[in-house]
C-alpha positions in Angstrom: 40.8 5.0 54.6 40.2 7.9 52.7 42.0 9.2 49.5 42.1 12.9 49.3 42.7 14.2 45.6 45.3 17.0 45.2 44.0 20.8 45.5 43.1 22.4 42.3 45.8 24.7 40.9 45.9 27.5 38.4 45.5 26.3 35.0 43.4 23.2 36.0 40.0 22.5 34.1 36.7 22.5 35.9 33.7 21.0 34.1 30.5 22.2 34.7 27.8 19.4 34.3 23.9 20.3 34.7 22.2 16.9 34.7 18.8 18.1 36.2 17.8 20.1 33.4 18.8 22.1 30.2 20.8 25.3 31.5 21.9 28.2 29.1 25.3 29.6 29.0 24.0 32.9 30.2 22.6 31.2 33.4 26.1 29.5 33.9 28.0 32.9 33.3 28.4 34.1 37.0 29.8 30.7 38.0 32.2 30.8 35.0 33.3 34.1 35.6 34.3 33.0 39.3 36.2 29.9 38.0 38.3 32.0 35.6 38.8 34.8 38.2 40.5 31.9 40.4 42.7 31.0 37.5 40.9 27.9 36.6 39.7 26.9 33.2 36.1 26.1 32.7 34.3 23.6 30.6 30.7 23.4 30.0 29.2 19.9 29.1 
């Protein structure tokens, strides 16, 4: 039996985690821009 989580909604926060190597905010900016355009909040860890 699979558990399906609820869909993301505007105002939800999405965490961006880079575990393989150190990454700069400049490299992540395109992804952050898309997340924000979708009405989501982004959190860089």
